PAVOPA-6390 format. One record per residue (C-alpha): residue number from 1; residue in three letters; x, y, z. Coordinates in Angstrom, 2 decimals. Layout:
REM residues N
site k->NUM r->Ala u->X v->Y w->Z;
...
//
This chain:
REM residues 258
site k->1 r->Met u->108.32 v->86.75 w->84.94;
site k->2 r->Thr u->111.76 v->85.10 w->85.17;
site k->3 r->Pro u->114.33 v->87.83 w->85.83;
site k->4 r->Asp u->118.05 v->87.57 w->85.07;
site k->5 r->Val u->120.48 v->86.66 w->87.83;
site k->6 r->Asp u->121.97 v->90.18 w->87.86;
site k->7 r->Ile u->118.48 v->91.66 w->88.40;
site k->8 r->Leu u->117.87 v->89.28 w->91.29;
site k->9 r->Met u->121.22 v->90.15 w->92.84;
site k->10 r->Met u->120.40 v->93.86 w->92.56;
site k->11 r->Leu u->117.02 v->93.34 w->94.22;
site k->12 r->Phe u->118.65 v->91.28 w->96.99;
site k->13 r->Ala u->121.08 v->94.14 w->97.72;
site k->14 r->Val u->118.32 v->96.74 w->97.58;
site k->15 r->Ala u->116.16 v->94.71 w->99.98;
site k->16 r->Ala u->119.08 v->94.36 w->102.41;
site k->17 r->Val u->119.66 v->98.12 w->102.47;
site k->18 r->Ala u->115.92 v->98.80 w->102.72;
site k->19 r->Gly u->115.58 v->96.32 w->105.59;
site k->20 r->Trp u->118.36 v->98.06 w->107.50;
site k->21 r->Val u->116.87 v->101.50 w->106.90;
site k->22 r->Asp u->113.33 v->100.36 w->107.69;
site k->23 r->Val u->114.26 v->98.93 w->111.09;
site k->24 r->Ile u->115.98 v->102.12 w->112.17;
site k->25 r->Ala u->113.90 v->104.86 w->110.56;
site k->26 r->Gly u->111.10 v->103.42 w->108.46;
site k->27 r->Gly u->110.61 v->104.21 w->104.80;
site k->28 r->Gly u->112.22 v->101.10 w->103.36;
site k->29 r->Gly u->109.36 v->100.72 w->100.91;
site k->30 r->Leu u->110.38 v->103.95 w->99.21;
site k->31 r->Ile u->113.67 v->102.23 w->98.35;
site k->32 r->Thr u->112.32 v->98.88 w->97.19;
site k->33 r->Thr u->109.34 v->100.15 w->95.19;
site k->34 r->Pro u->111.40 v->102.07 w->92.57;
site k->35 r->Ala u->113.80 v->99.13 w->92.36;
site k->36 r->Leu u->110.97 v->96.72 w->91.55;
site k->37 r->Leu u->109.60 v->99.08 w->88.90;
site k->38 r->Leu u->113.10 v->99.48 w->87.43;
site k->39 r->Ala u->113.38 v->95.69 w->87.26;
site k->40 r->Gly u->110.32 v->95.64 w->85.00;
site k->41 r->Val u->107.71 v->94.51 w->87.51;
site k->42 r->Pro u->104.27 v->95.99 w->86.66;
site k->43 r->Pro u->102.92 v->98.59 w->89.12;
site k->44 r->Ala u->100.18 v->96.41 w->90.61;
site k->45 r->Ala u->102.56 v->93.48 w->91.08;
site k->46 r->Thr u->105.17 v->95.85 w->92.50;
site k->47 r->Leu u->102.82 v->96.88 w->95.30;
site k->48 r->Ala u->101.94 v->93.27 w->96.10;
site k->49 r->Thr u->105.52 v->91.94 w->95.92;
site k->50 r->Asn u->106.83 v->94.88 w->97.94;
site k->51 r->Lys u->104.30 v->94.18 w->100.67;
site k->52 r->Leu u->105.44 v->90.54 w->100.75;
site k->53 r->Gln u->109.12 v->91.32 w->101.24;
site k->54 r->Gly u->108.32 v->94.19 w->103.62;
site k->55 r->Ser u->106.23 v->91.88 w->105.77;
site k->56 r->Ala u->109.14 v->89.45 w->106.00;
site k->57 r->Gly u->111.49 v->92.23 w->107.07;
site k->58 r->Thr u->109.23 v->93.50 w->109.83;
site k->59 r->Leu u->108.58 v->89.91 w->111.01;
site k->60 r->Ile u->112.31 v->89.24 w->111.31;
site k->61 r->Ser u->113.00 v->92.40 w->113.28;
site k->62 r->Ser u->109.88 v->91.92 w->115.44;
site k->63 r->Leu u->110.97 v->88.42 w->116.45;
site k->64 r->Tyr u->114.43 v->89.72 w->117.28;
site k->65 r->Phe u->113.10 v->92.48 w->119.53;
site k->66 r->Val u->110.68 v->90.09 w->121.26;
site k->67 r->Arg u->113.46 v->87.57 w->121.94;
site k->68 r->Gln u->115.66 v->90.34 w->123.33;
site k->69 r->Gly u->112.89 v->91.28 w->125.79;
site k->70 r->Glu u->112.33 v->94.73 w->124.29;
site k->71 r->Val u->108.68 v->93.92 w->123.48;
site k->72 r->Asn u->106.11 v->92.02 w->125.54;
site k->73 r->Leu u->103.43 v->90.88 w->123.11;
site k->74 r->Arg u->100.91 v->90.18 w->125.86;
site k->75 r->Asn u->101.10 v->93.78 w->127.07;
site k->76 r->Ile u->100.44 v->95.25 w->123.62;
site k->77 r->Arg u->97.91 v->92.77 w->122.24;
site k->78 r->His u->95.25 v->95.51 w->122.11;
site k->79 r->Leu u->97.62 v->97.73 w->120.11;
site k->80 r->Ile u->98.20 v->94.88 w->117.67;
site k->81 r->Leu u->94.47 v->94.20 w->117.25;
site k->82 r->Ala u->93.61 v->97.88 w->116.70;
site k->83 r->Thr u->96.40 v->98.25 w->114.12;
site k->84 r->Phe u->95.29 v->95.11 w->112.28;
site k->85 r->Val u->91.69 v->96.29 w->112.02;
site k->86 r->Gly u->92.75 v->99.74 w->110.85;
site k->87 r->Ser u->95.01 v->98.27 w->108.17;
site k->88 r->Leu u->92.28 v->95.94 w->106.90;
site k->89 r->Val u->89.95 v->98.90 w->106.47;
site k->90 r->Gly u->92.67 v->100.86 w->104.68;
site k->91 r->Ala u->93.52 v->97.99 w->102.32;
site k->92 r->Trp u->89.83 v->97.49 w->101.54;
site k->93 r->Leu u->89.40 v->101.20 w->100.78;
site k->94 r->Val u->92.51 v->101.59 w->98.62;
site k->95 r->Leu u->91.12 v->99.07 w->96.14;
site k->96 r->Arg u->88.12 v->101.34 w->95.65;
site k->97 r->Ile u->89.45 v->104.91 w->95.56;
site k->98 r->Asp u->92.60 v->106.72 w->94.41;
site k->99 r->Ala u->95.06 v->107.39 w->97.24;
site k->100 r->Ser u->97.66 v->109.18 w->95.09;
site k->101 r->Gln u->96.51 v->112.66 w->96.19;
site k->102 r->Leu u->98.07 v->112.00 w->99.60;
site k->103 r->Met u->101.50 v->112.11 w->97.97;
site k->104 r->Ala u->101.34 v->115.92 w->97.84;
site k->105 r->Tyr u->101.15 v->116.15 w->101.65;
site k->106 r->Leu u->103.65 v->113.43 w->102.51;
site k->107 r->Pro u->106.86 v->115.52 w->102.07;
site k->108 r->Val u->105.58 v->118.10 w->104.57;
site k->109 r->Leu u->104.82 v->115.40 w->107.13;
site k->110 r->Leu u->108.24 v->113.79 w->106.68;
site k->111 r->Val u->110.02 v->117.11 w->107.15;
site k->112 r->Ala u->107.96 v->117.69 w->110.32;
site k->113 r->Ile u->109.09 v->114.29 w->111.67;
site k->114 r->Ala u->112.73 v->115.10 w->110.86;
site k->115 r->Leu u->112.51 v->118.44 w->112.67;
site k->116 r->Tyr u->110.85 v->116.85 w->115.69;
site k->117 r->Phe u->113.58 v->114.22 w->116.05;
site k->118 r->Leu u->116.28 v->116.83 w->115.41;
site k->119 r->Phe u->115.17 v->119.43 w->117.94;
site k->120 r->Ser u->113.05 v->117.66 w->120.56;
site k->121 r->Pro u->114.89 v->117.34 w->123.89;
site k->122 r->Asn u->112.64 v->114.44 w->124.97;
site k->123 r->Ile u->114.10 v->111.93 w->122.54;
site k->124 r->Gly u->116.73 v->109.75 w->124.12;
site k->125 r->Asp u->117.48 v->106.41 w->125.70;
site k->126 r->Val u->115.17 v->106.89 w->128.71;
site k->127 r->Asp u->111.36 v->106.70 w->128.77;
site k->128 r->Ser u->109.60 v->110.05 w->129.24;
site k->129 r->Thr u->106.19 v->110.94 w->130.70;
site k->130 r->Pro u->103.51 v->109.54 w->128.36;
site k->131 r->Lys u->100.75 v->111.78 w->127.05;
site k->132 r->Leu u->98.53 v->108.75 w->126.36;
site k->133 r->Gly u->98.20 v->105.47 w->128.23;
site k->134 r->Leu u->98.43 v->102.27 w->126.18;
site k->135 r->Ile u->94.63 v->101.85 w->126.13;
site k->136 r->Ala u->94.13 v->105.37 w->124.78;
site k->137 r->Phe u->97.03 v->104.84 w->122.38;
site k->138 r->Ala u->95.35 v->101.67 w->121.10;
site k->139 r->Leu u->92.00 v->103.40 w->120.62;
site k->140 r->Leu u->93.27 v->106.65 w->119.08;
site k->141 r->Ala u->96.64 v->106.16 w->117.42;
site k->142 r->Cys u->96.80 v->102.51 w->116.36;
site k->143 r->Pro u->93.70 v->102.41 w->114.11;
site k->144 r->Leu u->94.88 v->105.55 w->112.30;
site k->145 r->Leu u->98.41 v->104.23 w->111.86;
site k->146 r->Gly u->97.14 v->100.86 w->110.63;
site k->147 r->Phe u->94.66 v->102.53 w->108.29;
site k->148 r->Tyr u->97.38 v->104.74 w->106.81;
site k->149 r->Asp u->99.64 v->101.75 w->106.12;
site k->150 r->Gly u->96.86 v->99.73 w->104.52;
site k->151 r->Phe u->95.54 v->102.66 w->102.51;
site k->152 r->Phe u->98.77 v->104.39 w->101.44;
site k->153 r->Gly u->101.88 v->103.20 w->103.25;
site k->154 r->Pro u->105.00 v->105.35 w->102.57;
site k->155 r->Gly u->106.67 v->106.49 w->105.77;
site k->156 r->Thr u->104.50 v->104.37 w->108.06;
site k->157 r->Gly u->107.46 v->103.27 w->110.19;
site k->158 r->Ser u->108.50 v->106.90 w->110.76;
site k->159 r->Phe u->104.95 v->107.87 w->111.77;
site k->160 r->Met u->104.67 v->104.93 w->114.16;
site k->161 r->Met u->108.00 v->105.69 w->115.78;
site k->162 r->Leu u->107.02 v->109.34 w->116.21;
site k->163 r->Ala u->103.72 v->108.31 w->117.83;
site k->164 r->Phe u->105.43 v->106.02 w->120.33;
site k->165 r->Val u->108.00 v->108.66 w->121.27;
site k->166 r->Ala u->105.73 v->111.72 w->121.34;
site k->167 r->Leu u->102.53 v->110.16 w->122.71;
site k->168 r->Ala u->103.50 v->107.01 w->124.60;
site k->169 r->Gly u->106.77 v->108.43 w->126.00;
site k->170 r->Phe u->108.89 v->105.49 w->124.82;
site k->171 r->Arg u->112.67 v->105.77 w->124.58;
site k->172 r->Val u->114.05 v->105.50 w->121.06;
site k->173 r->Ser u->115.07 v->101.82 w->121.08;
site k->174 r->Lys u->111.79 v->100.79 w->122.72;
site k->175 r->Ala u->109.79 v->102.87 w->120.22;
site k->176 r->Thr u->111.68 v->101.29 w->117.32;
site k->177 r->Ala u->111.02 v->97.78 w->118.64;
site k->178 r->His u->107.30 v->98.35 w->119.11;
site k->179 r->Thr u->107.08 v->100.08 w->115.74;
site k->180 r->Lys u->108.32 v->96.94 w->114.01;
site k->181 r->Val u->105.66 v->94.80 w->115.71;
site k->182 r->Leu u->102.84 v->97.15 w->114.68;
site k->183 r->Asn u->104.33 v->97.63 w->111.22;
site k->184 r->Phe u->104.40 v->93.85 w->110.76;
site k->185 r->Thr u->100.78 v->93.70 w->111.89;
site k->186 r->Ser u->99.64 v->96.31 w->109.37;
site k->187 r->Asn u->101.76 v->94.74 w->106.63;
site k->188 r->Val u->100.20 v->91.33 w->107.14;
site k->189 r->Ala u->96.67 v->92.72 w->107.12;
site k->190 r->Ser u->97.18 v->94.45 w->103.77;
site k->191 r->Leu u->99.24 v->91.53 w->102.41;
site k->192 r->Leu u->96.21 v->89.27 w->102.85;
site k->193 r->Tyr u->94.32 v->91.49 w->100.43;
site k->194 r->Phe u->97.17 v->91.46 w->97.93;
site k->195 r->Ile u->97.39 v->87.66 w->98.07;
site k->196 r->Phe u->93.75 v->87.38 w->97.07;
site k->197 r->Tyr u->93.47 v->90.39 w->94.76;
site k->198 r->Gly u->97.05 v->91.21 w->93.76;
site k->199 r->Asp u->99.70 v->89.59 w->91.57;
site k->200 r->Ile u->102.74 v->88.68 w->93.67;
site k->201 r->Tyr u->105.98 v->87.77 w->91.89;
site k->202 r->Trp u->107.02 v->84.98 w->94.21;
site k->203 r->Met u->110.55 v->84.35 w->92.87;
site k->204 r->Ile u->111.49 v->88.01 w->93.19;
site k->205 r->Gly u->109.73 v->88.17 w->96.55;
site k->206 r->Ala u->111.74 v->85.22 w->97.87;
site k->207 r->Val u->115.05 v->86.80 w->96.86;
site k->208 r->Met u->114.10 v->90.10 w->98.47;
site k->209 r->Val u->112.94 v->88.31 w->101.63;
site k->210 r->Ala u->116.49 v->86.92 w->101.94;
site k->211 r->Gly u->117.87 v->90.44 w->101.58;
site k->212 r->Gln u->115.43 v->91.70 w->104.19;
site k->213 r->Leu u->116.64 v->88.97 w->106.57;
site k->214 r->Leu u->120.19 v->90.29 w->106.35;
site k->215 r->Gly u->119.32 v->93.97 w->106.59;
site k->216 r->Ser u->116.68 v->93.67 w->109.30;
site k->217 r->Leu u->118.79 v->91.56 w->111.64;
site k->218 r->Thr u->121.76 v->93.89 w->111.22;
site k->219 r->Gly u->119.62 v->96.96 w->111.85;
site k->220 r->Ser u->117.88 v->95.44 w->114.86;
site k->221 r->Arg u->121.18 v->94.65 w->116.59;
site k->222 r->Met u->122.48 v->98.15 w->115.90;
site k->223 r->Val u->119.34 v->99.75 w->117.37;
site k->224 r->Leu u->119.75 v->97.94 w->120.69;
site k->225 r->Asn u->123.51 v->98.55 w->120.81;
site k->226 r->Asn u->123.48 v->102.24 w->119.85;
site k->227 r->Gly u->120.02 v->103.59 w->120.75;
site k->228 r->Ser u->119.33 v->107.24 w->119.99;
site k->229 r->Lys u->122.93 v->107.89 w->118.88;
site k->230 r->Leu u->122.11 v->105.88 w->115.75;
site k->231 r->Val u->118.36 v->106.22 w->115.38;
site k->232 r->Lys u->118.01 v->110.02 w->115.60;
site k->233 r->Pro u->120.44 v->110.96 w->112.80;
site k->234 r->Val u->119.20 v->108.14 w->110.56;
site k->235 r->Val u->115.55 v->109.14 w->111.06;
site k->236 r->Val u->116.33 v->112.80 w->110.27;
site k->237 r->Thr u->118.39 v->111.89 w->107.20;
site k->238 r->Val u->115.92 v->109.35 w->105.83;
site k->239 r->Cys u->112.89 v->111.60 w->106.31;
site k->240 r->Leu u->114.60 v->114.54 w->104.57;
site k->241 r->Leu u->115.82 v->112.35 w->101.70;
site k->242 r->Met u->112.37 v->110.79 w->101.25;
site k->243 r->Ser u->110.77 v->114.23 w->101.27;
site k->244 r->Ala u->113.22 v->115.59 w->98.69;
site k->245 r->Asn u->112.72 v->112.54 w->96.50;
site k->246 r->Leu u->108.93 v->112.86 w->96.60;
site k->247 r->Val u->109.06 v->116.58 w->95.82;
site k->248 r->Tyr u->111.40 v->115.93 w->92.89;
site k->249 r->Lys u->109.13 v->113.23 w->91.49;
site k->250 r->His u->106.09 v->115.49 w->91.86;
site k->251 r->Phe u->107.69 v->118.40 w->90.00;
site k->252 r->Tyr u->109.19 v->116.09 w->87.38;
site k->253 r->Ser u->105.83 v->114.43 w->86.63;
site k->254 r->Thr u->104.19 v->117.87 w->86.49;
site k->255 r->Ile u->106.76 v->119.18 w->83.99;
site k->256 r->Val u->106.47 v->116.04 w->81.85;
site k->257 r->Ser u->102.69 v->116.26 w->81.79;
site k->258 r->Ile u->102.93 v->119.88 w->80.61;
//
């Protein structure tokens, strides 16, 4: 597939916006996936190409947070390993069974995340008392989060951020930084499967990677400079918009099928 220049420019802009949103709140894939389908990319190739550009975005933001000292990779190596294994299992399973039934439950979960970030008094720019230590977090939360991203994917960044805030007691900027590292880990694990078994559109992927570079770096800087003042309202807004969009698509497809 050799897309027109205007299509490539549109996908670049979409990837930049999605990269910015994904760093701050997660859910960037719900922006890029419809854009790829609209550009005429087949569904299977859309999933593979989207995982490629999403991996680049999370890599860029992860490197930025590590260089800024917000993440110590040595201290979270067990979290990274557990997430990677969980994502591999999820990617293996999604090639064998239909994961679309999960879409019916996703809007409810996204609304729950929005309400938690909106009303919880524990979310701010200071660490709170953790409910789980990092070892327990690695054993209990990380495999499930990685599995979800490899198996299904939408909203993974929001779920990871919620887990770090609610269970590990991380402040918002710290949770966002660690979310990007684990999200990159799960993206890479499932991307390996798509490279071998999927059909990646490399030209489109390269253009969207450039857009992700712009959006992810901009979003990463804004997270560290603004903390919860930026992250909380964006998370609430994005989760509610994603939920409304998913509900609309569900009812629309139901009406069309009737």
